C-alpha positions in Angstrom: 108.4 159.7 114.7 105.8 158.3 117.1 105.6 154.5 118.8 102.9 152.3 119.2 101.4 152.4 122.7 100.7 149.6 124.7 96.9 149.7 123.9 97.6 149.3 120.4 100.1 146.0 120.4 97.5 144.4 122.3 94.6 145.3 120.5 96.5 143.7 117.1 97.7 140.8 119.9 94.1 140.1 120.6 92.8 140.7 116.8 95.5 137.9 115.9 94.4 135.5 118.0 91.3 135.6 117.5 91.8 134.8 114.1 94.1 132.3 114.7 91.7 130.4 116.5 89.3 130.8 114.0 91.3 129.5 111.3 92.2 126.6 114.3 89.4 125.6 115.2 87.9 125.9 111.7 90.3 123.6 110.3 89.1 120.8 112.8 85.4 121.0 111.8 86.7 120.6 108.1 88.7 117.5 109.5 85.6 116.3 111.3 82.8 116.7 108.7 85.4 114.9 106.5 85.7 111.9 108.6 82.0 111.9 108.5 81.3 111.7 105.0 83.7 108.8 104.4 81.5 106.9 107.3 78.5 107.9 105.2 79.9 107.5 101.8 80.9 103.5 103.6 77.4 103.1 105.1 75.9 103.7 101.9 78.0 101.1 99.7 77.2 98.4 102.2 73.4 99.6 102.0 73.4 99.0 98.1 74.0 95.4 98.5 75.5 95.0 95.2 77.7 91.7 94.0 81.4 92.4 94.1 81.1 91.3 90.4 78.8 90.5 87.3 78.5 87.3 85.6 78.4 87.7 81.8 77.9 84.9 81.0 78.5 80.6 82.2 81.4 79.2 80.5 80.6 75.6 81.4 78.4 74.0 84.1 80.1 71.6 86.8 76.9 68.6 86.6 77.6 66.1 90.1 
């Protein structure tokens, strides 16, 4: 059986390192995009200026 040469081992190590770093930084980007998306959602909800609740009908009026 033939053993692996040092060059073959280094090539595999470099490929694995690149793939792990791509996955790691991709995860960081997804996290950042989700935080920005949540911020945009909150801003849009606040700019709609909708009331917290809607009064269907007034039961009694208070006279002063």
